[in-house]
C-alpha positions in Angstrom: 16.9 -37.0 -24.9 19.9 -34.8 -24.0 18.2 -31.4 -24.3 15.2 -32.5 -22.2 17.5 -33.9 -19.5 19.4 -30.6 -19.4 16.2 -28.7 -19.1 15.1 -30.9 -16.2 18.3 -30.5 -14.2 18.3 -26.7 -14.6 14.7 -26.1 -13.7 14.2 -23.8 -10.8 11.4 -23.9 -8.2 8.7 -21.2 -8.8 8.9 -18.6 -6.1 6.3 -15.9 -5.5 6.0 -12.9 -3.3 3.5 -13.9 -0.5 0.1 -12.4 -0.9 0.1 -11.0 2.6 3.3 -9.0 1.9 1.8 -7.7 -1.4 -1.4 -6.5 0.4 0.6 -4.8 3.2 2.8 -3.2 0.5 -0.3 -1.8 -1.2 -1.9 -0.5 2.0 -0.8 2.9 3.3 1.4 2.9 6.3 3.9 0.4 7.8 3.1 -3.1 9.1 2.8 -1.7 12.7 0.3 1.0 11.9 -1.7 -1.5 9.7 -1.7 -4.0 12.5 -3.0 -1.4 15.0 -5.7 -0.4 12.5 -6.8 -4.0 11.9 -6.9 -4.6 15.7 -9.0 -1.5 16.3 -11.4 -2.4 13.5 -11.8 -5.9 14.7 -12.4 -4.9 18.3 -15.0 -2.3 17.3 -16.8 -4.8 15.1 -16.7 -7.5 17.8 -18.1 -5.2 20.5 -20.9 -3.9 18.2 -22.0 -7.3 17.0 -21.7 -8.7 20.5 -24.0 -6.0 21.9 -26.5 -6.6 19.1 -26.6 -10.4 19.5 -26.6 -10.2 23.3 -25.9 -14.0 23.7 -26.7 -15.0 27.4 -24.3 -17.9 27.1 -21.3 -15.5 26.8 -18.9 -15.5 29.7 -16.2 -13.1 30.9 -13.6 -15.7 30.2 -14.7 -16.2 26.6 -14.9 -12.4 26.2 -11.2 -12.0 27.3 -10.2 -15.0 25.1 -11.9 -13.5 22.1 -10.0 -10.2 22.6 -6.7 -12.2 22.8 -7.6 -13.9 19.5 -8.3 -10.5 17.9 -4.9 -9.2 19.0 -3.1 -12.2 17.6 -5.1 -12.0 14.3 -3.9 -8.4 13.9 -0.3 -8.9 15.1 0.8 -12.2 13.4 0.2 -11.1 9.7 1.8 -7.7 10.5 4.8 -9.5 12.0 4.9 -11.8 8.9 4.9 -8.8 6.5 7.4 -6.9 8.6 9.8 -9.9 8.7 9.8 -10.1 4.9 10.4 -6.4 4.6 13.3 -6.4 7.1 14.9 -9.4 5.4 14.8 -7.7 2.0 16.4 -4.6 3.6 19.1 -6.6 5.3 19.9 -8.6 2.1 20.1 -5.4 0.1 22.5 -3.7 2.6 24.8 -6.7 2.5 24.9 -7.1 -1.2 28.3 -5.5 -1.6 29.7 -7.9 1.1 28.3 -11.0 -0.5 29.7 -10.4 -3.9 28.2 -10.5 -7.4 28.7 -14.1 -8.5 25.8 -15.8 -10.2 24.9 -18.1 -7.3 24.7 -15.2 -4.8 22.8 -13.0 -7.2 20.2 -15.8 -7.7 19.8 -16.2 -3.9 19.5 -12.4 -3.5 16.8 -12.3 -6.2 14.8 -14.9 -4.2 14.9 -13.0 -0.9 11.3 -12.3 0.0 9.9 -14.9 -2.4 8.9 -18.4 -1.5 7.3 -21.5 -2.9 3.5 -21.2 -2.9 2.9 -24.8 -1.9 5.4 -24.6 1.0 3.6 -21.6 2.3 0.3 -23.4 2.1 1.8 -26.4 3.9 3.1 -24.2 6.6 -0.3 -22.5 7.0 -2.0 -26.0 7.1 0.3 -27.1 9.9 -0.5 -23.9 11.8 -4.2 -24.7 11.4 -3.7 -28.2 12.7 -2.0 -26.8 15.8 -5.0 -24.5 16.3 -7.3 -27.5 16.1 -5.2 -29.4 18.7 -5.1 -26.3 21.0 -8.9 -25.9 20.7 -9.6 -29.5 21.5 -7.2 -29.4 24.4 -8.6 -26.3 26.1 -12.3 -26.5 25.3 -14.4 -27.6 28.4 -18.1 -28.1 28.7 -19.0 -28.2 25.0 -18.0 -29.9 21.7 -15.8 -27.3 20.0 -16.8 -28.6 16.5 -20.5 -28.2 17.0 -21.4 -24.6 16.0 -24.7 -24.6 17.8 -23.1 -25.4 21.1 -20.8 -22.4 20.9 -21.4 -19.0 22.4 -21.1 -15.8 20.3 -17.6 -15.2 21.7 -16.5 -18.7 21.1 -17.6 -18.5 17.5 -15.3 -15.6 17.0 -12.5 -17.7 18.4 -13.3 -20.6 16.1 -13.1 -18.2 13.1 -10.0 -16.2 14.1 -8.0 -19.1 15.6 -7.3 -20.9 12.3 -6.6 -17.6 10.6 -3.8 -16.3 12.9 -2.4 -19.8 13.3 -2.1 -20.2 9.5 -0.2 -16.9 9.4 1.9 -18.0 12.3 2.9 -21.2 10.4 3.9 -19.0 7.4 5.9 -16.7 9.6 7.9 -19.5 11.2 8.6 -21.1 7.8 9.7 -17.7 6.3 11.9 -17.1 9.4 13.8 -20.3 8.9 13.9 -20.1 5.1 15.2 -16.5 5.0 17.6 -17.0 7.8 19.0 -20.0 6.0 19.4 -18.0 2.8 21.4 -15.3 4.7 23.5 -17.9 6.2 24.2 -19.4 2.8 25.2 -16.0 1.5 27.5 -15.4 4.4 29.2 -18.7 3.8 30.2 -17.5 0.3 32.3 -14.6 1.6 35.9 -15.0 0.4 37.7 -13.2 3.2 36.8 -11.5 6.5 38.6 -8.8 8.5 38.4 -9.8 12.1 39.2 -6.3 13.2 36.3 -4.8 11.3 33.0 -6.8 11.7 30.9 -3.7 11.2 29.8 -4.7 7.6 28.0 -7.8 9.1 26.0 -5.9 11.7 22.8 -6.2 9.5 22.9 -10.0 10.2 22.6 -9.2 13.9 19.7 -6.9 13.2 18.0 -9.8 11.3 18.5 -12.2 14.2 17.2 -9.7 16.8 14.2 -9.0 14.6 13.4 -12.7 14.4 13.6 -13.0 18.1 11.5 -9.9 18.7 8.7 -11.0 16.5 8.5 -14.5 18.0 8.6 -13.0 21.5 5.9 -10.6 20.5 3.6 -13.5 19.6 4.6 -15.3 22.8 3.8 -12.2 24.9 0.2 -12.1 23.5 -0.2 -15.9 23.9 1.0 -15.6 27.5 -2.2 -13.7 28.3 -4.0 -17.1 28.0 -2.5 -17.8 31.4 -5.1 -15.5 32.9 -7.7 -18.2 32.1 -7.8 -21.7 33.7 -7.0 -24.7 31.6 -4.2 -23.3 29.4 -1.2 -24.3 31.5 -0.3 -27.5 29.5 -0.8 -25.8 26.2 1.3 -22.8 27.1 4.2 -25.0 28.3 4.2 -26.7 24.9 3.9 -23.4 23.1 6.8 -22.0 25.2 9.0 -24.8 24.0 8.0 -24.1 20.4 8.6 -20.3 20.7 11.9 -20.8 22.4 13.0 -23.2 19.6 12.1 -20.7 16.9 13.5 -17.7 18.8 16.9 -19.5 19.1 16.8 -20.5 15.4 15.9 -17.0 14.5 18.8 -15.5 16.4 21.5 -18.0 15.5 20.7 -19.2 11.9 21.3 -15.9 10.1 24.7 -15.7 11.7 25.8 -19.3 11.4 27.5 -18.6 8.0 29.5 -15.7 9.3 30.3 -17.6 12.5 32.1 -20.2 10.4 34.0 -17.6 8.5 35.1 -15.9 11.8 36.1 -19.2 13.2 38.3 -20.1 10.2 39.8 -16.6 10.1 40.6 -16.8 13.8 42.3 -20.1 13.3 44.4 -18.8 10.5 45.5 -15.8 12.5 46.2 -17.9 15.6 48.3 -20.3 13.5 50.2 -17.2 12.2 50.7 -16.0 15.8 52.0 -19.5 16.7 54.6 -19.5 13.9 55.5 -15.8 14.6 56.1 -16.6 18.3 58.3 -19.5 17.5 60.3 -17.4 15.0 60.6 -14.5 17.5 61.6 -16.8 20.3 64.4 -18.3 18.2 65.5 -14.8 17.2 65.5 -13.7 20.9 67.6 -16.7 21.8 70.1 -16.0 19.1 70.2 -12.3 20.1 68.8 -11.0 16.8 65.6 -9.4 18.2 64.4 -7.6 21.3 61.5 -8.4 23.6 59.2 -5.7 22.0 58.5 -7.9 18.9 57.6 -10.8 21.1 55.3 -8.7 23.2 53.5 -7.3 20.2 52.8 -10.8 18.8 51.5 -12.0 22.2 49.2 -8.9 22.4 47.9 -9.6 18.9 47.2 -13.2 19.8 45.2 -12.2 22.9 43.2 -9.7 20.8 42.3 -12.4 18.2 41.3 -14.9 21.0 39.0 -12.2 22.5 36.9 -12.0 19.3 33.7 -14.0 19.7 32.9 -16.6 17.1 29.4 -15.4 17.3 29.5 -11.7 16.5 27.4 -10.6 19.4 28.5 -7.6 21.4 27.3 -6.9 25.0 24.4 -4.5 23.9 23.1 -7.3 21.6 23.1 -9.8 24.4 21.4 -7.3 26.7 18.7 -6.7 24.1 18.2 -10.4 23.7 17.8 -10.9 27.4 15.3 -8.0 27.6 13.3 -9.4 24.8 12.9 -12.7 26.7 11.3 -10.8 29.6 8.5 -9.3 27.4 6.2 -12.4 27.8 6.7 -12.4 31.6 5.9 -8.6 31.7 2.8 -9.2 29.5 1.5 -11.9 31.9 2.0 -9.8 35.0 0.6 -6.7 33.3 -2.5 -8.5 32.2 -3.0 -9.9 35.7 -2.6 -6.4 37.2 -5.1 -4.9 34.8 -7.6 -7.7 35.5 -7.2 -7.3 39.3 -7.6 -3.5 39.0 -10.8 -4.0 37.0 -12.2 -6.4 39.6 -11.6 -3.8 42.3 -12.9 -0.7 40.6 -15.4 -2.1 38.1 -17.7 -4.4 40.0 
């Protein structure tokens, strides 16, 4: 009985490298170039088949919505593969900082790998969200009756579950990998408050998470060009804001706790040093310069942010949040221009 119990308690979950990442690693080029190639191929295929079928029930609105679905189908899996790639790079660059104990090495070996059933569950939740969005925004026909759908709508019915499944996987991986990096950060024995440069890759991870979520949101925001999507976009905006915030903060939560504790230790030292220096000054054993130096050091420690964000990082985060707004206005401008010059 004892050996079987020991084997049961030490069993580890089976992690695999996601299939999407393996495919993108096999294909030539980086995720961005692959995503552009996929989008181009899908658009060409869509336009060719659309011209051949020549469905009279197609509308301009469905045509635009189909193009948005194609963009999302090309972007989301590319963002998913890119996120896994960046996470592996960040973890590798921070390996000297995290240390080489067995627990950290185990977590580092699992970076980029995930439980297959959890990925499937995340994809399934994404598909359910797509079914909800389809039912909420479809007007004039039953979205589940294939014969009632135009050619463009059929493309949407096929592509929607695909990119939403990938989106579910992306959000799951974003949280899981960020949590791993936070756990690794929590294991750091000591931290030098005057040199936080070694932990900059964690900021890169956070900004990458935000950029990818905002990238999806910027394409989704194009749905505003069509009527009937207001309620859905409000709900999706809340979802995207939640994951963007998690993506920015979670990778840095471990190092934030370390900074907070290190600051408290230094401030306690300053407090004791000030008391000691004050007593020495009163007794005539020390000059004012020592007291001034301690006060200056205390002010320096207090100025260090618990969250290791510098001004450029915060500026980039603010600019990222403006991307969906710019996307919506840009899409409206292009549509208006086409209405004027292409009757």
